[in-house]
N, C-alpha and C positions, 0 to 999 in steps of 0.2 A: 465417677467423674475424675478425669486425669488432670492434675494441676501441673502446668508447665512453668518451671521456675526460670527466671532470667539469669544469665550468667552474672557472676559477681561484678565484672567490669561494667556490664549494662546497668545493673542496679546502682552502681556508683555514679555513672553518668546521669542517670535519671534524677539524682539528687542535686545536680549542679543548678545553680541559679543563673539568672541573666547576667548579673555582674561577673560571675566566674567565667561564663562563656565569653563575654566581652573582653575580659582581662586576658584570657587565653588567645583569642583572636588578635588582639592588639599586640601581644607579645610575639606571636608567630609572624605577623605582618611586619613588625618593626625589625625582627631578627633578619628576615629575608631582605628587607630594604637596606639594612645595614651591610649585609654581605654583598648585595648588589652594588651599593654605593662604594664600598671599599674596592671591589673589583673594577668598577668604572674609574675610580680615582687612580688606581694603579695603571690602568690602560692610558689614561690621560697623561699621567706623570711619565710613563715609559715613552709615549709618543713625543712628548715635549723634550725629554732627555735626548732621544735619538735625533730629533730635528735640530736641537741646539748643537749637538756634536757635529752633525753634518754641516750646519751653517757656520758655526763658529770655529771648527777645527779641521774637518776633513777637506772641505772645499778651499778655505784659506791656505791650508798647508800645501795643497797641490798648486795653487796659484803662486804662492811664494817660491816653491821649488822651480817653477817655470821662470819666474822673474830672476831667481838666482842663476839659472842656466843662461838667461839673456845677459846678465851682468858679466858672466865668465866669457861669453862670446865677445862682449865689448873689450874685455881685457886682452883676449887672444888677438883680436883684430888690431888693437892699438900696439901691442908688443911686436906683432909681426910687421906692421907698417914702419914702426920706429927702427926695428932691426935692419930692415931692408933699405931704408932711406936715411935714417939718422935725423929725420925731421922731428923737432920737439913737440910739434902739435899732436903727433900721434900718441903722446903720453897722456894727453887729457882723457881720452876714452878709457885708458888703462887705469888711471887714478880714480876716475868716476866709478868704474866697475869695481875697484877695490872697496870703495866706500859702500857701494850698494851690496857687495858681497857680505861685508860685516853685518850690515843691517838685516839682510834677508836670512843670513845664517842664524842670527840671534832670534829673529821672529820664528824661524822653523824650530829652533830649540824650545822656545816658549810654547809653541803650538803642540809639539810632540811630547811635552812633558807628561810622564805617566805611560808612555808607549815605548818600552825598551827596544822593540824590534825596529821601529822607525828611527829611533835615536841612533841605533847602530848603523842604519843606512846613512843617516846624516853624518856620522863619524867617518864612514868610508868615503863619502863625498868630500868631506873636509880634508881627509888625509890625501886623497888624490889631487885636490886643488893645491894643497900645501906642497906636494911633490912637484907639481908642474911649476908652481911659482918659484920654489927653491932652485930647481934645476934650470928653468928657462926664463921665466918672466923677470924676476928680480935682477939676475945677472945682465940681461939685455937692457933693462931699464937703467942700470947703473953705468952703462957704456956712455962715453962722451957723445954729445950731439954734433951734428954737422956732417957726419959720414956714416955709412952703413956699418953695423956691428959685425965683426967677424964671427961672433958667437951665434948669430942668427943663421949664418950659412953653415957653420960647423954642426950645430945642434938642430938643424931643421928636422931631420928625421926623428931624433929623440923627442923634440918638442911636440911634433905631430902625434907621436905614440903616447906621450904623457897626457896630452890634452884629450885624445880620443879615449884614453882610459877614464879620464875625468867625466867625459860625456857619457860613457857607458854606465859609470856608477850613478850619474844623475838620471839617466834614462831608467835604470833599474829602480831607483828611488821613486820616480814619478809613476812608473807602472804600479808599484805597490801602493802608492797613495791613491792612484785611480781605482785600484781594486778595493782599497778600504772605503773609498767614497761610494763605489757601486754597491758594496756589501751594506753600507749604512743606508743607502737609498732603498735597497731591497728589504732590509729589516724595518725601515720606516714604513714602507708600503704594507708589509706584513702586519706590523703593529697597528697601523691605521685600520686595516681590514678587521683585525681582532677587536679593536676598539669599537668599530661600527657594529660588529656582531654583538659585543657585550651590551652596548646601549640599546640595540634592537631587542636583545633578550630582556634587559631591564624594563623597557617599555612594555614588552609582552607580559612579563611577570606582573608589572603594576596593573595592567588591564585585567589580567587573570585574577589578581588579588581583589581588585575592585568588584569584579563579577562574583567572586566567591563570597566577599564580605556582603555584597548586596543580597545574594541569594540566601546567605546565612541569616542576615537580618530579617529577610522576608519570611523565612521558614521558622526562625527561632523567636522573633520579637514582633514584627509588624503583622505577620499572618495570624499568630495567636491573639494578639491584641485586637486585630480587626474582627476575628471571630467572636471574641468576648464582647466587643462593642456591638456587633450585629445582634448577638443574643440579648444584650442589655436593652437595645432599642426595641427588639421584638417584645420583650417583657414590658417595657415602658409604654408600648402601643396597646397593651391590654391583654396580651397572651401570657397570662401568669402561669399557665401549665407548661410553658416552654422550658425545657431543662438545659442548663449550661454545662457543657462537657469540658472537663479540665484538659488543657493542651499546652504545649510549649515547655519551657524550663520550669524548674521547681517553684520559683516564686510566682510565675504566672499561673501555674496550676493551683497554687495556694490562693491566689486572687480569685480564680474561677470558683474554687470551692467556697470561699467566703461570700461571693456574690450569689452562688447557688443557695448557700445557707440563708442569706438575707431574703432571697426569693421565696424559700420555703416558709420562713417566718412571716413574710408578707402574705403569702397564700393563706396561712393559718389565721392571720389577723383579719384578712378580708372575709374568710369564711365565718369567723366569729362575728365580724361587723355585719355581714349579710344576715346571719341568724338574729342578731340583735335588732337589725332594721325590720326584719319580718315580724319579730315579736312586738316591736314598737308600733308597726303599722297595725297589727292586730289590736294592741291596746288602744291605739288612737281611734280605730274604728269602733271599738267597744265604748270608749269614752264619748265619742260623738253620739253614738246611739243612746248611751245613758243620759247624756246632757239633753238630747232631744226629748227623750222620754220624761226626764225631770221637768223640762220646760213645759211640755204638753200637760204633764200632771198638774203643775202649778197653775197653768192657765185654766184647765178644766176644773180643778178643785176650787179655784177662786170663783169661777162662774157658778159651779154647783152649790157653793156655800152662800151665794148671794140671796137666793130665794128663802131658804129656811132662816137665814140671819135677819132678813127683812121682817119675816113673821115674828121672830123673837123680839126684835127691836120694836115693832109696831105694837105687839100685845103688851110688852113691858111698859111702853109709854102710855098705853090705854089704862093699864093698871095704876100707873102713877097719877094720871089725870082723874080717874074715876074714884079711886080709893085712897088717894093721898089725903092724909089727915084723918081718915076714918078708922084706920087701924092703929095699933100701938106704934110707938116710936121705933121699935126694932123692925117691924114689918116695913115701915117707910124706908128704913135704912137698907133693908134687903132689896127693896124695889129700886132704890137709887143705885145700888151696886149692879143690879141686873141691867139697868138702862145704860150705865156707864160702860160696863163690859161689852154690851152689844154695840155701842157706838165705837169703842176702841177696836173691836173685832172688825167692824165695817171699815174703819180707816186702815187697819192692817191688811185686810184682804184687798182693798183698792191699791194700796202701796205695793203689795206683792204682785198684783196683776200688772201694774205699771212696770215693775222690775222685770217680769217675765217677757214683756213686750219689747224690751230694748234689744235691738238687733234682729227681731223676728217680725214685729209688726211695723215699727218705725225704722225703715231701712231705705230711705230715699236720699241718696247722695246727690247733691246739686250745689251750685254756687250759693253760699249763704253769707249775707252781710251780718256779722256779729253785732254791729251797732244797732241794726234794726231788731235783732233778736233780744238784745239787752233792753231796749226801750219797751218792747212788748212784755218782757219779764217784769220790769219795774212797775208797769201798769197793773200786772196781775197781782203783785204783792203790795200795792200802794197802801192798802189799809194797815198792814203791819208796819210799813215805813212811817205812816202818819202817827200811829199809836205810839211807836217807840221814839219818834223824832230822829230817826237815823239820818246821818249825813253820808251820802254815797257819791264818790268821785271815781272817774275812770279815765284811762288813756284812750286814744283812738284805737278802735279794734279793727282787725283785718277782715277780709272776705276769704272764706275757705270753702273747699268742697266738703260738705258734711250734711248730716240730716238735721233739718231745721227744728223739728219737734224735740229731738234729743238735746240739741244745744239749749233750747228753752228750759228743758227739765234740768240740765246741768247748772245753768245760771240760777234758776229758781231755788234749787237745793243749797247751793253754796252761799248765796246771799241770804236766804231764809235762815240757815244755820248761824250766820254771822249776826243776824238780828236777834235770833232766839237766845243764843248763848252770850248775851251781853252782861257786863258787870252791873250789879244792882246800883242804881243811883247815877249811872253814867250814860251819856248819850252815845249810841253806837256810831262809830266812825269807820267807814268801810271804803277801801280803795281797790279798784280792779286795774292791774297793769298788764301790758302785753309788749313783748319784744321778740324779734325774729332771731332764730338760732339755727342757721343752715336750712335744712329742709323742714324744720319744725318751728312752731310758734310757742313761746313759753309764756304762760299766763300765771298770775298770782292774785288771790283774793285775800287781802290783809284786813284784819279788824283789831279792835282794842278790847275784845271780849275776855272771857275767863280763861282761854287758852286750853291746850291739850297736853297733858304730861307726856314726857318722852317715852315712858314705858307703854303708853297706849297709842303710839303713833301708827302702828300697824293694825292694831285691833279695831280702830274706829272705822276701817274700810271693810270689815267683815259684816255680813248681813245679820240683822237682829242684835248686834252688839251695842249695848248702851253703857255710858259712863255715869249716868245719873238716873234716879228713880223717876217714874212717870208723874209722881206728884209734884216734882220740882220743875221738870221740863217735859212738855208733851212731845210725843213722837213715837214712831214704830222702830227706829234703829235701822232703817233701810236707806236713808238719804245718801250718806257718803258711799255706801256699797253700790247704789245706783250710779253715783258720779264716777266711781272707779270703772264700772262696767261700760258706761258711755265713753269715757276717755280711752279705754283700751280698745273698744270697738272701732274707734277712729284712729288707732295706731299710735296712741300716746301713753304717757305714764302720769301717775298722780301720787303725791306724797305730802306729808306735813313738814314744813320748813322748821326744824328745831332750833335754828339760829335766831328766829324771831321769838322773843320772850314777852313782849308787851302785847299779849293777845294771841291770836291764831293767824297763821298764814298757810293757806293751801296752795301748793304750786302744782301745775299740771301742764302737759304739752299736748299739742294737736298737730298732726301731720299736715303739711301744705298741700300734698297731693293725696287723692283717695287711694286706698289699698285695693288690690285685686279682690274679686269676690271670694276666691278660695282662701286668701289670707285673712279676709275679714271674718269669714266663718270660723277659721281656726282660732283667731283671737277671741271670738265670742265664746267658742267652746271652752277654751282654756280659762277665760274669765269666769264662766259659769262653774267650771270645775273647781276653781279656787273658792 
């Protein structure tokens, strides 16, 4: 396999990040804009300079030269009229022309400052004017008024020649000023065309830069980001096998690689999670099957044990009645042990049978008024209540969706335990409370009995677990385990309130709404598994 290596400059460019590309693009764009801006500023400045020179110098200079020529014509007319007539009024145009001449000559000198060629033209004009005035104008003006001046007649030809020379100099000056103005106009037009071309080029370059920047951003940033986003959305929609291909600058390729690495880790985690879920489903199925088999075994075993146990109990009772007192004391004691064991075994089997029926036989969820169930329960255990003198109080109980038989078994076990485990010499005082807590009702059965030590708070809910010997307190150790199974079957929890120290308080919750059948079965299986 032939490996084609990239040229060094290509490898170097491939390592450039988005920030570096953006910095390069901004630098190039700013440099081009600065050059174009400087060129545009030069064109504007040049146009303004030529325009100002044309408006402020060239055109005013030509106009002032024409006015100077007009002032000389006024002088010549006045001098000629005064020389021919001797009338003093003709000197007024001459004097006014002299004043205007000085003004216009000074203005021309100011306007043409910095232009040696035009200043030389002005000097020539001034010399010609001075020659005419010295030879013709001033001598005639100095002649007495009232009669024609003999100088006017004598120097007529010389005066005409001198004034014509002045006019020729002024015409030459004006021609050059006109040429300067025309050249300035031409240069202004040329500069304005250049300015327009420059600004058109600036606009075109800006548009081109915008297009280049937009295309560069699309190819180098927005395009790769869009592809990365599309790949991420594809993965987010569930196609975890979709591969993210690195593209764009170095940092975006690094981002793509990190997202791809995250995708691969996610795929591995999902694969592991799926395997764990499958194993959990298998274990759950095995657990359900095992629980069902255990429940069926307990139910069948309890039924199958009933008949032989009844025989053992019946015959031991017959032995006790027929041969009681006829045998020795030890034989009577053995018979008593057998009768007591048979009776306790009968009670244990019945309790185990009731425990196995929870959630399997008694599973009729309907609206149950717990007040009615409580009254029925108190009637069932009225003998124990009367014998112990127990005082039982309760809050108003709610109506729930539950199994009525199981609710009766729950109350009977909790209240029966409160009466059974009373303090010697004290009257049992029992209170049943109920309060709503969101979607659950929280119940508490509180008594003033012997209490449950904290270290046994969990153990008392395990089946067949007893804290006292059977000689002191009768029972099979199934009561609280059955209560736990009933409560969990109805979606609640049960525990010993360790904050209550003057006796025992059993706290449990029941859901306001019934669980779905599948959920109830799962709860039953988990409870049985525990």
